[in-house]
C-alpha positions in Angstrom: -16.2 28.2 2.5 -13.0 29.4 4.2 -13.0 32.8 5.8 -9.7 34.7 5.8 -7.8 31.9 4.1 -4.0 32.3 4.1 -2.0 32.8 0.9 -1.6 29.1 0.1 -5.3 28.4 1.1 -6.4 31.0 -1.4 -4.8 29.1 -4.2 -6.3 25.8 -2.9 -9.8 27.2 -2.7 -9.4 29.0 -6.0 -8.5 25.8 -7.7 -11.5 24.0 -6.1 -13.7 26.6 -7.7 -12.9 24.9 -11.0 -13.8 21.4 -9.9 -17.3 20.0 -10.6 -19.5 19.8 -7.5 -20.0 16.1 -8.1 -16.2 15.4 -7.8 -15.9 17.4 -4.6 -18.8 15.5 -3.1 -17.2 12.2 -4.1 -14.0 13.2 -2.5 -15.7 14.4 0.6 -17.7 11.1 0.9 -14.5 9.1 0.5 -12.8 11.2 3.3 -15.8 10.9 5.5 -15.9 7.1 5.2 -12.2 6.9 5.8 -12.4 8.9 9.1 -15.6 7.2 10.3 -13.8 3.8 10.0 -10.7 5.1 11.8 -12.9 6.5 14.6 -14.9 3.3 14.9 -11.7 1.2 15.1 -10.1 3.6 17.6 -13.1 3.6 19.8 -13.6 -0.2 19.8 -9.9 -0.8 20.5 -9.7 1.7 23.3 -12.8 0.2 25.0 -11.3 -3.2 24.6 -7.9 -2.1 26.1 -9.5 0.1 28.8 -13.0 -1.2 29.7 -15.1 1.7 31.0 -13.3 4.4 29.1 -15.5 6.9 27.3 -14.7 7.8 23.7 -16.5 10.4 21.7 -18.0 9.8 18.3 -17.2 13.0 16.4 -19.1 13.9 13.3 -17.2 16.9 12.1 -13.7 16.7 13.4 -10.6 14.5 13.1 -10.1 14.1 16.8 -11.9 12.3 19.5 -12.2 12.9 23.2 -11.1 10.2 25.6 -12.6 10.5 29.1 -11.1 8.5 32.0 -13.7 9.6 34.6 -15.1 6.1 35.0 -11.8 4.3 35.3 -9.4 6.8 36.8 -9.1 7.7 40.5 -10.7 10.9 41.8 -7.3 12.7 41.6 -6.8 11.9 37.9 -5.7 15.1 36.1 -5.6 15.2 32.3 -2.7 17.8 32.3 -0.6 15.6 34.4 -1.4 12.5 32.3 -0.6 14.4 29.0 2.7 15.6 30.5 3.6 12.1 31.7 2.9 10.7 28.2 5.1 13.4 26.6 8.0 13.3 29.1 8.2 9.8 30.4 5.7 7.6 28.5 7.4 5.1 26.4 5.9 1.8 25.4 7.8 -0.9 23.6 6.0 -2.6 20.7 7.9 -4.9 18.3 11.2 -3.7 19.7 10.4 0.0 19.0 9.5 2.6 21.6 6.3 4.7 21.2 4.4 7.3 23.0 1.3 9.4 22.2 0.9 13.1 22.1 -2.5 14.1 23.6 -4.0 17.4 24.4 -5.7 18.0 27.8 -9.3 19.3 27.7 -9.2 21.3 30.9 -8.5 24.5 29.0 -11.2 23.8 26.5 -14.2 24.4 28.8 -15.1 27.6 30.7 -15.2 25.4 33.8 -11.9 23.5 33.7 -13.3 20.8 36.1 -15.3 19.4 33.2 -12.2 18.5 31.2 -10.2 17.3 34.2 -10.5 13.7 33.1 -10.5 14.2 29.3 -7.9 14.3 26.6 -8.1 14.9 22.9 -6.5 12.5 20.4 -6.1 13.7 16.8 -6.3 11.0 14.2 -3.6 12.4 12.0 -1.1 9.6 11.8 -0.9 6.6 9.5 -3.4 3.8 9.9 -0.7 1.5 11.3 0.3 3.9 14.1 -3.4 4.6 14.9 -3.9 0.8 15.2 -1.3 0.6 18.0 -2.4 3.8 19.7 -5.0 2.2 21.9 -2.4 -0.3 23.3 0.0 2.6 23.9 -2.6 4.7 25.6 -3.8 1.8 27.8 -0.3 1.0 28.9 0.6 4.6 29.7 -2.7 5.0 31.6 -2.1 1.9 33.7 1.5 3.0 34.4 0.5 6.6 35.2 -2.3 5.3 37.5 0.3 3.5 39.7 1.8 6.8 40.8 
């Protein structure tokens, strides 16, 4: 169900009403498996690149939370890290420059201290770019930590 769907969404959901439930369930299962594999790979590669980092295992979203509290210093601030990545964070891989766009979690919680060491990473890029994201994040984190 989608409450208050926009104009385009109304057409999409209207067309789904004509699809057999079995087909929708097959599609959903396929999507679920695809994202579970992406998350598993992302988590394993982030932990390999940054031992001690905490990575959430979402069940109903297409983003994960990366928590640097065990590996960052006590002054680590997710807002500053996200800004660093967006403004200055460039990592060269195969003669191309990359960065990541992350979202700080400080504003997500009522108590912003809880999200001080956390960022959100949406898994919305191609599998190739998501495969290199852990190396980019690790490199940017290590560079940022030197400041």
